Structures are given as C-alpha cells and as structure tokens.
N, C-alpha and C positions, 0 to 999 in steps of 0.2 A: 883905277890903280889896284893892283893885287897886293894883299898883305899875307905874309907867311909867318907861321909860328916861330917861336924861338928855337924849337927843336928841328926846324928845317922844312923845306918844301914838301917832302913826302908825308909829313905829319898833318898839316892843315894849310890850306891855301883858299882864300875868299876874296871877293870883290869888296874893296873899301866902301864903295857906294851902295852895296846891298846888304850891309850889316850894321849892328849896333855894337859899339866897342865901349866898355866901361872898366873902371877899376873898382876892386874890392880889397881894401888894404893894399897889399903889394902885389896883387894878382891882376893881370890884364885878361879880361873876359870878352868873348865875342859871341853874338847870336845873329845868325843870318835872318834877314827880313822875311817874314812869312813862316818862320819856324819859332814860335813864341816859347816852345818848351825846350829848345836846343840852346845850350850853354857850353862853350868850348873854351878851355883855358889856352891862351896863346903865349903867355909869358909869366914867369914867377921871379920876383926880385926879393932881395933881403930886406928892403925898406920901401916905404910908400913913395919916398922922395925919388928912388931910382925908378919906380913904376911911372911916376909923373914925368921924369925926364925922358923915358922911352916914349911916352905918349906925345910929348912935345916933339921929338924926333919924327914921329909919325905924321904929325900935323905938318911940320916943314916939308917932309918928303911929299906929301899930298899936294901942297901949294906948288912945289917945284914941278911935280908931274903935270899939273894943270897948265902951268906956264909953257911947258915944251910938248904938250899933247900933239900928236900927229907928226913930230919930228923924230923923237927918240922913244917911240912907243915901247920898244923892248926893255927899257929901263924903268918902266912904271911899276916897279915891285919894291915893296918894303918888308924886310924881315926884322922882327923884334930882336934887338941885340942881346947878346949874352950878358950875364951879370958883370963880367970883367971888362966889357967894352963901354961901360957907362962912367 
C-alpha cells in the first residue's frame, strides 16, 4: 500500500511496507527503510489525539488493502487526512 503525505501526492509518496512511521507529539513522521538518517513529516495535527486517530485510520486502511489485494490494487493508497477531516 502507498501512503501519501497530508499535503498531497506530489509532496511525499512511499510504500507502507518499506518505511517506519511514528508519532512525536502531534506529528506523524516517516523514515524509509535503509535510510536511517531520513525523517519526513507526513502530517501535523493540533493534538496528539488527532494524530493517533489518523494513525488508526492508516492501520484500518492497510488491513482493508490486504483483504482486497489483487482485486482493487489501484485503491491501495492512504493519504493522511487534513485536520478538519478528523
């Protein structure tokens, strides 16, 4: 599954299976595997609770993408939601 930053596809787009995603306060950070010095901000929220909700949405999208893998491959994309979408 591909993940896209909150700012849109042209900003950042990586494979979920090939990166580490973590929260630091209310910021969602991503580091591609094999690039230990790389750290990209994928989303910024006003509260840690909203960032946790976005991560939960990501996890659900991943599970759903694995359930339909090979059928609707073009839908295997998750974009971090904007603040007002949470």
